[in-house]
C-alpha positions in Angstrom: 14.8 -9.5 2.8 12.2 -8.6 0.1 12.9 -6.6 -3.0 10.7 -3.5 -2.9 9.9 -0.5 -5.1 8.8 2.8 -3.6 7.6 6.1 -5.2 7.5 9.3 -3.1 5.8 12.6 -4.0 5.0 15.7 -2.0 1.5 15.7 -0.6 -0.4 18.9 -0.1 -3.8 17.5 0.7 -3.6 15.3 3.8 -7.4 14.7 3.9 -7.5 13.4 0.4 -4.5 11.1 1.0 -5.9 9.6 4.1 -9.4 9.4 2.7 -8.0 7.5 -0.3 -5.9 5.2 1.9 -8.8 4.3 4.1 -11.3 4.1 1.2 -13.7 6.6 2.9 -14.2 8.8 -0.2 -14.0 6.6 -3.3 -16.6 6.5 -6.1 -16.7 3.2 -7.9 -12.9 3.1 -8.7 -12.3 0.9 -11.7 -9.0 -0.5 -10.3 -10.7 -2.3 -7.4 -11.1 -6.0 -7.6 -14.6 -7.4 -7.5 -15.9 -7.6 -3.9 -15.4 -11.4 -3.7 -11.7 -11.1 -4.3 -10.9 -8.2 -2.0 -8.8 -9.3 1.0 -9.5 -6.3 3.2 -7.2 -3.4 3.7 -4.9 -2.9 6.7 -4.5 0.2 8.7 -1.0 -0.1 10.1 -0.6 0.1 13.9 0.3 3.6 15.0 -1.4 5.4 12.1 -3.0 8.8 12.8 -6.7 9.5 11.9 -7.6 11.7 9.0 -8.4 14.6 11.3 -5.1 14.1 13.2 -3.0 14.0 10.0 -4.8 17.2 8.8 -4.1 18.9 12.1 -0.5 17.8 11.9 -0.2 19.2 8.4 -1.5 22.6 9.7 0.9 22.5 12.7 3.9 21.5 10.5 3.1 24.1 7.8 2.9 26.8 10.4 6.3 26.1 11.8 8.1 25.7 8.5 10.9 28.2 8.0 13.3 29.5 5.4 13.1 29.0 1.6 10.8 26.0 1.9 8.1 28.2 3.5 8.7 30.9 0.9 8.3 28.4 -2.0 5.1 27.1 -0.5 6.5 23.6 0.0 4.6 21.0 1.9 5.9 19.2 5.0 4.2 16.0 3.9 5.5 13.3 1.6 3.3 10.4 0.4 4.9 7.1 -0.6 3.5 4.1 -2.4 5.4 0.9 -1.5 4.9 -2.2 -3.6 4.6 -5.3 -1.5 4.6 -9.1 -2.1 1.5 -10.7 -3.5 -0.6 -13.1 -1.4 0.3 -16.8 -1.3 -0.8 -18.5 -4.5 -2.4 -21.4 -2.7 -4.4 -19.3 -0.4 -2.1 -20.1 2.5 -2.5 -18.5 5.9 -4.0 -15.1 5.1 -3.7 -13.8 8.7 0.0 -14.6 8.8 0.5 -12.9 5.4 -1.3 -9.8 6.6 0.8 -9.7 9.8 3.9 -10.1 7.7 2.9 -7.2 5.5 2.2 -5.0 8.5 5.7 -5.8 9.9 7.3 -5.0 6.5 5.7 -1.6 6.4 6.6 -0.9 10.1 10.2 -1.9 9.3 10.3 0.2 6.2 8.9 3.2 8.2 11.6 2.7 10.9 14.3 2.5 8.3 13.0 5.6 6.4 13.0 7.5 9.6 16.6 6.3 10.4 17.9 7.1 6.9 15.9 10.2 5.8 14.4 11.5 9.0 10.8 11.1 7.7 8.3 10.2 10.4 5.4 8.0 9.3 2.0 9.6 10.2 -0.4 7.2 8.4 0.2 3.9 6.7 -2.4 1.8 5.0 -2.0 -1.5 3.1 -4.2 -2.1 0.1 -5.3 -5.6 -0.7 -8.3 -4.7 -2.9 -6.7 -3.5 -6.1 -5.8 -5.4 -9.2 -7.7 -7.3 -11.9 -9.2 -10.7 -12.8 -7.2 -12.5 -15.5 -8.7 -14.5 -18.4 -8.7 -17.7 -16.2 -10.9 -15.9 -13.6 -8.0 -15.6 -11.1 -7.4 -12.3 -9.2 -4.1 -10.6 -9.8 -3.3 -8.4 -6.8 -1.6 -5.1 -6.8 -0.5 -5.2 -3.2 1.0 -1.9 -1.9 1.0 0.5 1.0 0.3 4.2 1.0 2.4 6.0 3.7 2.1 9.7 4.6 5.3 11.1 6.1 6.3 14.2 7.9 9.5 15.2 6.2 10.5 18.2 8.3 13.4 18.4 10.7 12.9 19.4 14.3 13.8 22.9 13.3 10.9 23.1 10.8 13.0 22.8 7.7 
């Protein structure tokens, strides 16, 4: 078992969330590591595309009912899940990436079991952090996850 920290917030702009997660719409973000230290991001198996998440948001919003619809609530929730850093000695990067993907899939399964939130899109970021004074990359490894938080009744 790995200690984890997660932050969840309502998400009203599915296109922006997925675009950020897949790095399709970033302009020279200052928090990205220099190119030579980036380990490549991971789109977790089963993730919907940007267009599909946007279409799902429209579908879910249209079927929302009750007070949530009246308040203008969003059916989507975005989570940022902190994950373990890469092995210090380089280690087996492929095994590390596979382990991260399995962690996110297990987290998503447990979130659905406990909260009823269905994961629509999950992306693991291995390109953020900073280079320390010794020239070593310090990674901010995390996953962005977009959830459908509605019940089968649209609440």
